[in-house]
N, C-alpha and C positions, 0 to 999 in steps of 0.2 A: 673549527676551519674547513672548507671545504674537501682539501685533497687528504686530510685524513679521514673525513665521512667515507672520500669515495673508495678509500683501501676498505673502510669497512662496511661496504654497502655490498664489496667484491667476494667478501669470507662472509658475510650473513648470513645466516640461519634462512630459509625461503620464508617462513612464517614472521618474520620482522622486516623482511626488505621493502615493504609498503610503509613501512613508519621512517623508516633510513632514509626514502626516498623523500616523504614529506618534507626529514629536516634537514636535508640537503636543500631542497628546495627553496627554503626558507632564506638559509645562510645564503643563497644564490642573488633571490632578491634583495635579498640585501646589501648586495656589491652594488660598486657604481656602475652604469648602467653599461656603460664598453662593456665590462667584463660579465653583466650578466649572461649573456648569450654564451659566452663562453663557457661559463662555469655549465650551465644547463645542457650543453652540447656533451660535455665532459661525464654527467649524469647519464645521459642519455645512452654514452658510447656506455657505458659502466655495465649498463643494464643489456644491451646487447653484447656485452660479453659475458655475464653472468648466464644470459637466458638463450643462448647460442641455437636453441631447436623450436624457438619460440618466433610465430611471425611477429612484426613491429606491431600491425592492430592489435594482438593480443595485448602487446606490452602497455601501449600507449591505453586500452581499456580500463587495464589492471592498474595503474598509478594516472591515470590522467592526464598523459602531455600528451597534448595539443597544440605546441611550437616545434613539432618535431620535424615535419616537411619543409619548414623554413631554415633548417639548421644547415650549414657549411656540409656536417658530417652527413649527411641524410640527400643532399643535391649530388654529393661526389658520389656517393656509392649509387644513387637511384643514374645518373651517369655513366656509371662504367658500366653497369647494367645493362644500361639501355647498349652501351654501344657492343659491349660482348655479344649479346643478341642479335644486332644485326651483323656483325663480322661473322658470326655463323652463320646467320641467312644466306647472305653476299655470296662466303665462300662455298657454300653448299649448292646454289644454284651456276654461279662460277665454275665449279668444279662437274659441273653436270654439263656443261654445256662446253669447257675445254678441260677434258680429262688429263690432256696431255699438258698441259701448264699447273699441277695441284703445284708445287716449291713455288714456281711465280705467285700465283694466287696468294698462297700464305702468306708471304712477306709485304704484296703489295697491297692486301687489305688490312694489313696490320697496322698501315700506316697513314689510315683513313680517317679524316676527322666523321662525327655523327653525324654530321649535315649533307657529308658528301655520300658516307653510306647509306643515307634515306635517302639520299637523290639517285643513287644505283638503283638501289630498290625500286625508287615507284617511278622514276623517269628513262633510264636506259637499257636497264640489265636486260629486257626483254624485246631490246631492238639492236641490239649486239649481232651483227651476220656473221664477225670474223675478232680472233684474237686482236686485229690490228683495229679492230673498232675501239675495242675496248682500251687498247695505249693510246688512241686518239683521245678519246674521251679523258683517261691519263692525263695527258700533255697539256689540254685546257683547264685542268684544275691549278697549274701552277703559273698560269697566264693573271 
């Protein structure tokens, strides 16, 4: 079963992991199509858990996992990473322009979507002349 195989994968000695992954992939492919993607995502998550220090590209090459970028897990992790990086960049830029507003900047930036953060970076941030300009831009987001 997939469940038992995943547990075995996590505790498997490194030398046997590739064989265990192949077994799990065969089990996953035998499932109904609707369940295959979930099973593959679980296998991939187990590999990330087992090898946290290795970059995904290395794991992908080691185990021949090519569907990774289409998985919900990858999409979510990638989006979270992009949001975090954009938040860090926006906070640095805004704090440099408005150092007295650090607390407000932290609170506001945490609530912005990725598209808003990207828009702020590419279109707005260097055109802000005052804190009020920034607040005005924020108020337009709600409309």
